[in-house]
TORVO-587360 format. One record per residue (C-alpha): residue in one letter; x, z, y. Coordinates in steps of 0.5 Angstrom, whole numbers, padded with zeros to 4 digits, always signed. Layout:
N
aXZY...
END
This chain:
248
m+0000+0000+0000l+0006+0002+0005l+0010-0004+0003a+0003-0009+0004s+0003-0006+0011l+0010-0007+0013l+0010-0014+0011g+0003-0016+0015p-0003-0019+0013v-0004-0023+0006p-0005-0030+0007g-0012-0032+0005t-0015-0026+0008h-0020-0025+0014a-0014-0022+0018g-0016-0027+0023l-0023-0025+0024p-0022-0020+0030d-0019-0026+0034v-0025-0030+0032l-0030-0025+0033r-0027-0024+0040r-0030-0031+0042v-0036-0031+0038k-0039-0024+0041p-0040-0026+0048s-0045-0032+0045v-0049-0027+0041v-0056-0024+0044g-0062-0020+0043i-0068-0024+0043g-0074-0020+0045t-0079-0019+0051f-0079-0015+0057m-0085-0012+0061a-0084-0008+0067t-0089-0003+0066r-0087-0001+0059q-0082+0004+0057p-0078+0002+0054r-0078-0004+0058v-0074-0008+0053s-0077-0009+0046i-0072-0013+0041r-0075-0017+0036g-0068-0021+0033t-0062-0024+0034g-0060-0031+0037f-0054-0035+0040a-0052-0040+0045v-0051-0047+0044a-0050-0054+0047d-0050-0053+0055g-0050-0045+0054r-0057-0045+0057h-0060-0046+0051v-0061-0041+0045i-0062-0041+0037t-0066-0036+0034n-0071-0036+0028r-0078-0038+0029h-0081-0032+0026v-0077-0028+0032v-0081-0031+0038s-0088-0032+0034p-0091-0025+0035f-0096-0024+0040i-0094-0023+0048d-0098-0020+0052t-0097-0024+0058r-0104-0021+0062h-0100-0015+0063g-0093-0018+0065e-0090-0019+0058h-0085-0025+0057l-0080-0027+0052a-0073-0025+0054v-0066-0026+0052l-0062-0020+0052l-0055-0019+0054p-0052-0012+0051r-0049-0007+0056g-0047-0002+0051r-0051+0005+0052r-0055+0002+0058e-0061-0002+0057p-0060-0009+0056r-0060-0014+0061a-0066-0019+0060l-0066-0026+0062a-0073-0030+0062a-0073-0035+0057r-0078-0040+0054v-0079-0044+0048v-0077-0051+0048e-0079-0053+0041c-0080-0049+0034d-0078-0052+0027r-0084-0049+0023t-0081-0052+0017h-0074-0049+0017d-0076-0043+0021l-0072-0045+0027c-0073-0045+0035v-0069-0047+0041l-0070-0043+0047l-0068-0044+0055f-0066-0038+0059k-0064-0037+0066g-0057-0036+0065k-0051-0039+0062l-0046-0036+0056p-0041-0040+0052p-0044-0044+0047l-0042-0043+0040p-0039-0050+0036l-0043-0052+0030g-0039-0053+0024h-0041-0058+0018a-0046-0055+0014a-0046-0060+0009t-0039-0059+0007v-0040-0051+0006r-0038-0049-0001e-0040-0044-0006g-0035-0038-0005e-0033-0040+0002a-0031-0034+0007v-0036-0033+0012a-0039-0028+0017l-0045-0026+0021t-0046-0022+0028g-0052-0019+0030f-0057-0013+0031p-0059-0011+0025i-0062-0004+0028g-0064-0007+0034m-0063-0002+0040v-0064+0005+0036l-0056+0006+0038g-0056+0002+0044l-0055-0006+0043h-0049-0007+0040p-0047-0013+0036a-0045-0011+0029t-0041-0016+0024h-0041-0017+0017h-0037-0021+0013g-0037-0024+0005i-0038-0031+0002v-0043-0036+0001a-0045-0033-0006a-0050-0040-0008i-0053-0046-0005t-0060-0045-0008p-0066-0049-0007l-0072-0046-0002a-0077-0045-0008m-0082-0040-0011p-0079-0035-0017s-0086-0036-0020i-0092-0041-0020s-0096-0036-0016g-0096-0037-0009k-0099-0030-0007g-0097-0027-0001l-0094-0034+0002d-0097-0036+0009a-0098-0043+0011d-0091-0044+0014r-0088-0042+0008l-0092-0046+0004r-0090-0052+0009a-0083-0051+0008l-0084-0051+0000s-0087-0057+0000s-0081-0060+0003p-0076-0057-0001f-0069-0056+0002d-0063-0052+0000v-0061-0045+0003f-0054-0041+0003q-0055-0035-0001l-0050-0029+0002d-0047-0023-0001i-0048-0020+0005v-0053-0015+0007a-0057-0017+0013y-0063-0013+0016p-0069-0016+0020g-0066-0015+0026n-0061-0020+0024s-0066-0026+0024g-0063-0031+0028s-0056-0029+0027p-0050-0034+0027l-0047-0035+0020y-0040-0038+0022r-0034-0039+0018r-0029-0034+0018e-0023-0038+0020d-0025-0042+0026g-0032-0039+0028r-0036-0045+0027v-0043-0044+0026v-0046-0047+0019g-0052-0043+0019v-0057-0038+0022v-0059-0032+0018n-0066-0031+0016s-0068-0024+0013v-0075-0025+0013f-0078-0032+0012v-0073-0035+0006k-0074-0028+0003g-0081-0028+0003s-0081-0035+0000k-0076-0034-0006e-0077-0026-0007d-0085-0025-0006a-0086-0024-0014l-0081-0019-0014s-0084-0012-0014r-0077-0009-0011p-0074-0015-0007s-0067-0015-0008g-0061-0014-0002i-0059-0021-0002s-0059-0025+0004y-0060-0032+0006a-0058-0037+0012i-0061-0044+0014p-0056-0049+0014a-0054-0051+0021t-0056-0058+0020y-0063-0057+0022v-0060-0054+0028y-0056-0060+0030d-0063-0064+0029l-0067-0060+0033l-0062-0060+0039v-0061-0068+0038r-0069-0068+0038n-0069-0065+0045g-0063-0069+0048l-0058-0063+0048k-0051-0064+0045p-0049-0060+0040
END
């Protein structure tokens, strides 16, 4: 152990992750709502990350789809971490959502360094990846947390049995147009939904973490859902951006 520490990092390990993370973290945001008359004024629903021109954010559709009380001044917001203080809330609006792949692109009143997209089609099983997001929301303040592991499998989005019990219309729509997702050996929580999944070696985003939508499709028949996590390949992020005239 002492000899290893004297010799420095072993080639092939994740020794470069701290440097990659330093570039990734400024682009990772919370996604939630803001209401001036509410305490707390900010409510977080998930995670997102800046893309394209830095004024757009990618997240999961299910993160932004719940009811927003516009009658009482509640609005969708991109949340910038400020340590123990209430996060800075920047007004946002939906540009387009991809219901089949549970993705959404938002435009917000601000600008952040965008994360580059990698080629999801070249991702291999066993490849080292990491994700950064907000697994426990604002319980301890809005602090991004990073977890790393490998792509455990590339697997079809499919029901585990012939029963469709518990599947809603969006999941059934996705199952009618099957596509592959990344199965991860990384534990992710609902607050991680929308987090960027990126290559540990260079920080290029290859997927969008999805702890709810995919799991509900693949594991609904299980009485005790597993701790397995999933990510939507970034191929569909690319398509969503191009469709809206944005340069990935």
